[in-house]
TIVO-2410 file (N, C-alpha, C; in nm, 3 decimals):
# residues 96
REC num residu      c1      c2      c3 atome chaine
REC   1      X   0.106  -0.090  -0.044     N      A
REC   1      X   0.014   0.008  -0.022    CA      A
REC   1      X   0.133   0.106  -0.003     C      A
REC   2      X   0.023   0.219  -0.071     N      A
REC   2      X   0.156   0.323  -0.114    CA      A
REC   2      X   0.086   0.447  -0.055     C      A
REC   3      X   0.158   0.578   0.008     N      A
REC   3      X   0.114   0.667   0.098    CA      A
REC   3      X   0.037   0.717  -0.024     C      A
REC   4      X  -0.037   0.873   0.025     N      A
REC   4      X  -0.114   0.964  -0.047    CA      A
REC   4      X  -0.009   1.063  -0.002     C      A
REC   5      X   0.008   1.139  -0.132     N      A
REC   5      X   0.004   1.224  -0.146    CA      A
REC   5      X  -0.066   1.377  -0.110     C      A
REC   6      X  -0.186   1.315  -0.111     N      A
REC   6      X  -0.271   1.407  -0.081    CA      A
REC   6      X  -0.262   1.503   0.025     C      A
REC   7      X  -0.286   1.657   0.013     N      A
REC   7      X  -0.273   1.691   0.116    CA      A
REC   7      X  -0.370   1.701   0.255     C      A
REC   8      X  -0.314   1.709   0.389     N      A
REC   8      X  -0.363   1.685   0.489    CA      A
REC   8      X  -0.465   1.763   0.506     C      A
REC   9      X  -0.623   1.777   0.548     N      A
REC   9      X  -0.717   1.868   0.583    CA      A
REC   9      X  -0.765   1.843   0.761     C      A
REC  10      X  -0.768   1.956   0.783     N      A
REC  10      X  -0.816   1.942   0.924    CA      A
REC  10      X  -0.893   2.069   0.941     C      A
REC  11      X  -0.949   2.025   1.020     N      A
REC  11      X  -1.118   2.122   1.082    CA      A
REC  11      X  -1.043   2.231   1.141     C      A
REC  12      X  -0.951   2.206   1.190     N      A
REC  12      X  -0.871   2.307   1.299    CA      A
REC  12      X  -0.899   2.504   1.212     C      A
REC  13      X  -0.961   2.597   1.317     N      A
REC  13      X  -0.970   2.720   1.258    CA      A
REC  13      X  -0.901   2.779   1.353     C      A
REC  14      X  -0.840   2.921   1.262     N      A
REC  14      X  -0.788   2.999   1.367    CA      A
REC  14      X  -0.802   3.094   1.331     C      A
REC  15      X  -0.762   3.220   1.384     N      A
REC  15      X  -0.871   3.371   1.338    CA      A
REC  15      X  -0.706   3.450   1.441     C      A
REC  16      X  -0.665   3.542   1.391     N      A
REC  16      X  -0.621   3.651   1.414    CA      A
REC  16      X  -0.641   3.795   1.403     C      A
REC  17      X  -0.582   3.882   1.493     N      A
REC  17      X  -0.668   4.056   1.437    CA      A
REC  17      X  -0.548   4.143   1.528     C      A
REC  18      X  -0.552   4.209   1.481     N      A
REC  18      X  -0.457   4.273   1.570    CA      A
REC  18      X  -0.505   4.441   1.551     C      A
REC  19      X  -0.474   4.474   1.719     N      A
REC  19      X  -0.607   4.594   1.794    CA      A
REC  19      X  -0.501   4.670   1.831     C      A
REC  20      X  -0.525   4.813   1.774     N      A
REC  20      X  -0.432   4.923   1.875    CA      A
REC  20      X  -0.509   4.922   1.936     C      A
REC  21      X  -0.519   4.978   2.080     N      A
REC  21      X  -0.595   4.993   2.229    CA      A
REC  21      X  -0.597   5.145   2.203     C      A
REC  22      X  -0.708   5.203   2.253     N      A
REC  22      X  -0.724   5.324   2.242    CA      A
REC  22      X  -0.732   5.372   2.411     C      A
REC  23      X  -0.689   5.260   2.477     N      A
REC  23      X  -0.661   5.314   2.628    CA      A
REC  23      X  -0.569   5.196   2.681     C      A
REC  24      X  -0.530   5.232   2.815     N      A
REC  24      X  -0.415   5.103   2.836    CA      A
REC  24      X  -0.524   4.990   2.953     C      A
REC  25      X  -0.488   4.884   2.904     N      A
REC  25      X  -0.531   4.771   2.958    CA      A
REC  25      X  -0.517   4.723   3.120     C      A
REC  26      X  -0.614   4.843   3.196     N      A
REC  26      X  -0.611   4.824   3.347    CA      A
REC  26      X  -0.698   4.764   3.404     C      A
REC  27      X  -0.725   4.734   3.529     N      A
REC  27      X  -0.836   4.659   3.602    CA      A
REC  27      X  -1.003   4.625   3.512     C      A
REC  28      X  -1.026   4.747   3.536     N      A
REC  28      X  -1.166   4.746   3.454    CA      A
REC  28      X  -1.203   4.650   3.360     C      A
REC  29      X  -1.114   4.703   3.223     N      A
REC  29      X  -1.121   4.624   3.104    CA      A
REC  29      X  -1.102   4.520   3.104     C      A
REC  30      X  -0.960   4.433   3.212     N      A
REC  30      X  -0.907   4.379   3.186    CA      A
REC  30      X  -1.025   4.235   3.232     C      A
REC  31      X  -1.073   4.327   3.373     N      A
REC  31      X  -1.190   4.200   3.375    CA      A
REC  31      X  -1.299   4.190   3.292     C      A
REC  32      X  -1.319   4.281   3.237     N      A
REC  32      X  -1.447   4.239   3.127    CA      A
REC  32      X  -1.392   4.170   3.063     C      A
REC  33      X  -1.282   4.164   2.949     N      A
REC  33      X  -1.212   4.063   2.881    CA      A
REC  33      X  -1.173   3.948   2.968     C      A
REC  34      X  -1.104   3.903   3.038     N      A
REC  34      X  -1.100   3.841   3.153    CA      A
REC  34      X  -1.256   3.737   3.174     C      A
REC  35      X  -1.336   3.798   3.163     N      A
REC  35      X  -1.503   3.727   3.202    CA      A
REC  35      X  -1.532   3.705   3.084     C      A
REC  36      X  -1.533   3.772   3.017     N      A
REC  36      X  -1.589   3.748   2.847    CA      A
REC  36      X  -1.527   3.647   2.804     C      A
REC  37      X  -1.372   3.618   2.804     N      A
REC  37      X  -1.271   3.522   2.754    CA      A
REC  37      X  -1.303   3.404   2.809     C      A
REC  38      X  -1.338   3.395   2.931     N      A
REC  38      X  -1.369   3.302   3.029    CA      A
REC  38      X  -1.493   3.204   2.937     C      A
REC  39      X  -1.598   3.233   2.879     N      A
REC  39      X  -1.692   3.190   2.802    CA      A
REC  39      X  -1.714   3.140   2.685     C      A
REC  40      X  -1.623   3.211   2.614     N      A
REC  40      X  -1.552   3.149   2.455    CA      A
REC  40      X  -1.502   3.025   2.458     C      A
REC  41      X  -1.572   2.916   2.350     N      A
REC  41      X  -1.529   2.776   2.362    CA      A
REC  41      X  -1.414   2.766   2.276     C      A
REC  42      X  -1.363   2.855   2.194     N      A
REC  42      X  -1.250   2.830   2.152    CA      A
REC  42      X  -1.090   2.841   2.221     C      A
REC  43      X  -0.966   2.832   2.196     N      A
REC  43      X  -0.892   2.935   2.315    CA      A
REC  43      X  -0.837   3.026   2.182     C      A
REC  44      X  -0.819   3.116   2.329     N      A
REC  44      X  -0.803   3.241   2.305    CA      A
REC  44      X  -0.641   3.266   2.397     C      A
REC  45      X  -0.592   3.383   2.326     N      A
REC  45      X  -0.480   3.450   2.349    CA      A
REC  45      X  -0.433   3.566   2.323     C      A
REC  46      X  -0.395   3.665   2.417     N      A
REC  46      X  -0.352   3.805   2.365    CA      A
REC  46      X  -0.195   3.790   2.371     C      A
REC  47      X  -0.137   3.858   2.232     N      A
REC  47      X  -0.020   3.859   2.236    CA      A
REC  47      X   0.072   4.052   2.205     C      A
REC  48      X   0.157   4.054   2.314     N      A
REC  48      X   0.154   4.223   2.274    CA      A
REC  48      X   0.341   4.166   2.403     C      A
REC  49      X   0.406   4.220   2.218     N      A
REC  49      X   0.541   4.284   2.318    CA      A
REC  49      X   0.613   4.137   2.308     C      A
REC  50      X   0.618   4.048   2.252     N      A
REC  50      X   0.687   3.918   2.246    CA      A
REC  50      X   0.623   3.853   2.356     C      A
REC  51      X   0.547   3.857   2.430     N      A
REC  51      X   0.461   3.810   2.519    CA      A
REC  51      X   0.293   3.749   2.491     C      A
REC  52      X   0.321   3.600   2.530     N      A
REC  52      X   0.147   3.528   2.522    CA      A
REC  52      X   0.082   3.530   2.572     C      A
REC  53      X  -0.059   3.576   2.694     N      A
REC  53      X  -0.131   3.548   2.821    CA      A
REC  53      X  -0.267   3.463   2.791     C      A
REC  54      X  -0.283   3.377   2.832     N      A
REC  54      X  -0.432   3.350   2.842    CA      A
REC  54      X  -0.544   3.472   2.894     C      A
REC  55      X  -0.596   3.509   2.793     N      A
REC  55      X  -0.743   3.637   2.857    CA      A
REC  55      X  -0.826   3.596   2.970     C      A
REC  56      X  -0.817   3.468   3.042     N      A
REC  56      X  -0.901   3.498   3.115    CA      A
REC  56      X  -0.887   3.519   3.213     C      A
REC  57      X  -0.767   3.531   3.249     N      A
REC  57      X  -0.754   3.554   3.390    CA      A
REC  57      X  -0.662   3.736   3.386     C      A
REC  58      X  -0.706   3.813   3.512     N      A
REC  58      X  -0.745   3.943   3.496    CA      A
REC  58      X  -0.601   3.972   3.493     C      A
REC  59      X  -0.519   3.946   3.593     N      A
REC  59      X  -0.382   3.957   3.656    CA      A
REC  59      X  -0.266   3.898   3.491     C      A
REC  60      X  -0.325   3.876   3.438     N      A
REC  60      X  -0.281   3.777   3.344    CA      A
REC  60      X  -0.291   3.935   3.218     C      A
REC  61      X  -0.376   3.965   3.194     N      A
REC  61      X  -0.404   4.090   3.102    CA      A
REC  61      X  -0.371   4.203   3.130     C      A
REC  62      X  -0.368   4.222   3.275     N      A
REC  62      X  -0.277   4.373   3.295    CA      A
REC  62      X  -0.156   4.376   3.314     C      A
REC  63      X  -0.081   4.233   3.348     N      A
REC  63      X   0.082   4.215   3.360    CA      A
REC  63      X   0.088   4.193   3.208     C      A
REC  64      X   0.031   4.252   3.109     N      A
REC  64      X   0.090   4.246   2.993    CA      A
REC  64      X   0.213   4.371   2.946     C      A
REC  65      X   0.069   4.514   3.030     N      A
REC  65      X   0.168   4.604   3.080    CA      A
REC  65      X   0.102   4.693   2.908     C      A
REC  66      X   0.046   4.685   2.834     N      A
REC  66      X  -0.009   4.700   2.712    CA      A
REC  66      X  -0.090   4.899   2.728     C      A
REC  67      X  -0.053   4.967   2.685     N      A
REC  67      X  -0.109   5.085   2.704    CA      A
REC  67      X  -0.164   5.174   2.580     C      A
REC  68      X  -0.158   5.294   2.618     N      A
REC  68      X  -0.260   5.315   2.465    CA      A
REC  68      X  -0.188   5.342   2.326     C      A
REC  69      X  -0.229   5.291   2.206     N      A
REC  69      X  -0.164   5.313   2.137    CA      A
REC  69      X  -0.111   5.165   2.082     C      A
REC  70      X  -0.052   5.078   2.165     N      A
REC  70      X  -0.039   4.989   2.205    CA      A
REC  70      X  -0.101   4.865   2.093     C      A
REC  71      X   0.009   4.807   1.948     N      A
REC  71      X  -0.073   4.692   1.931    CA      A
REC  71      X  -0.089   4.576   1.995     C      A
REC  72      X  -0.215   4.534   1.974     N      A
REC  72      X  -0.236   4.326   2.092    CA      A
REC  72      X  -0.305   4.280   2.015     C      A
REC  73      X  -0.267   4.157   1.959     N      A
REC  73      X  -0.308   4.056   1.892    CA      A
REC  73      X  -0.378   3.934   1.950     C      A
REC  74      X  -0.505   3.955   1.857     N      A
REC  74      X  -0.594   3.875   1.964    CA      A
REC  74      X  -0.566   3.735   1.869     C      A
REC  75      X  -0.544   3.587   1.928     N      A
REC  75      X  -0.561   3.464   1.835    CA      A
REC  75      X  -0.699   3.393   1.896     C      A
REC  76      X  -0.719   3.307   1.816     N      A
REC  76      X  -0.794   3.218   1.896    CA      A
REC  76      X  -0.762   3.114   1.752     C      A
REC  77      X  -0.840   2.987   1.849     N      A
REC  77      X  -0.775   2.905   1.786    CA      A
REC  77      X  -0.920   2.771   1.797     C      A
REC  78      X  -1.013   2.701   1.701     N      A
REC  78      X  -1.059   2.556   1.743    CA      A
REC  78      X  -1.187   2.670   1.695     C      A
REC  79      X  -1.267   2.593   1.691     N      A
REC  79      X  -1.414   2.598   1.633    CA      A
REC  79      X  -1.506   2.713   1.660     C      A
REC  80      X  -1.541   2.819   1.546     N      A
REC  80      X  -1.542   2.956   1.599    CA      A
REC  80      X  -1.464   2.991   1.622     C      A
REC  81      X  -1.358   3.019   1.568     N      A
REC  81      X  -1.214   3.101   1.643    CA      A
REC  81      X  -1.227   3.205   1.579     C      A
REC  82      X  -1.335   3.251   1.446     N      A
REC  82      X  -1.323   3.407   1.388    CA      A
REC  82      X  -1.455   3.464   1.516     C      A
REC  83      X  -1.537   3.401   1.516     N      A
REC  83      X  -1.602   3.478   1.605    CA      A
REC  83      X  -1.565   3.523   1.758     C      A
REC  84      X  -1.487   3.421   1.819     N      A
REC  84      X  -1.447   3.448   1.911    CA      A
REC  84      X  -1.329   3.544   1.949     C      A
REC  85      X  -1.233   3.604   1.815     N      A
REC  85      X  -1.152   3.691   1.806    CA      A
REC  85      X  -1.205   3.805   1.781     C      A
REC  86      X  -1.341   3.843   1.678     N      A
REC  86      X  -1.395   3.924   1.643    CA      A
REC  86      X  -1.487   4.031   1.796     C      A
REC  87      X  -1.463   3.857   1.873     N      A
REC  87      X  -1.549   3.929   2.031    CA      A
REC  87      X  -1.460   4.002   2.081     C      A
REC  88      X  -1.357   3.956   2.116     N      A
REC  88      X  -1.258   4.014   2.195    CA      A
REC  88      X  -1.160   4.136   2.165     C      A
REC  89      X  -1.177   4.122   2.052     N      A
REC  89      X  -1.110   4.231   1.939    CA      A
REC  89      X  -1.155   4.357   1.908     C      A
REC  90      X  -1.342   4.360   1.972     N      A
REC  90      X  -1.428   4.474   1.960    CA      A
REC  90      X  -1.420   4.501   2.085     C      A
REC  91      X  -1.415   4.382   2.199     N      A
REC  91      X  -1.358   4.453   2.379    CA      A
REC  91      X  -1.265   4.516   2.347     C      A
REC  92      X  -1.127   4.466   2.281     N      A
REC  92      X  -1.005   4.611   2.292    CA      A
REC  92      X  -1.081   4.728   2.254     C      A
REC  93      X  -1.116   4.720   2.112     N      A
REC  93      X  -1.143   4.835   2.038    CA      A
REC  93      X  -1.220   4.930   2.119     C      A
REC  94      X  -1.331   4.914   2.270     N      A
REC  94      X  -1.386   4.975   2.276    CA      A
REC  94      X  -1.391   5.063   2.422     C      A
REC  95      X  -1.216   4.978   2.480     N      A
REC  95      X  -1.128   5.012   2.609    CA      A
REC  95      X  -1.154   5.185   2.674     C      A
REC  96      X  -1.203   5.222   2.728     N      A
REC  96      X  -1.175   5.337   2.797    CA      A
REC  96      X  -1.165   5.410   2.873     C      A
***
């Protein structure tokens, strides 16, 4: 039996959205973000300045030290990844 040369396909969804923060990730928005992220099914991550954190923890989000004007990347993997990334990106865009 010979091996197939067909490309392997998977059902894995990956979504990545870059957001320029209108304000710093202080306690209130970090808490809101953590609460929403905890309810999302796909695995989500926030990336900033070479660091990656799970946004379901308030201290992790605040620990990024992202300030107004910083570029943060939202990354989601799994079924519904695009929706999850959009939800978190929208929250980040609304920080005040």
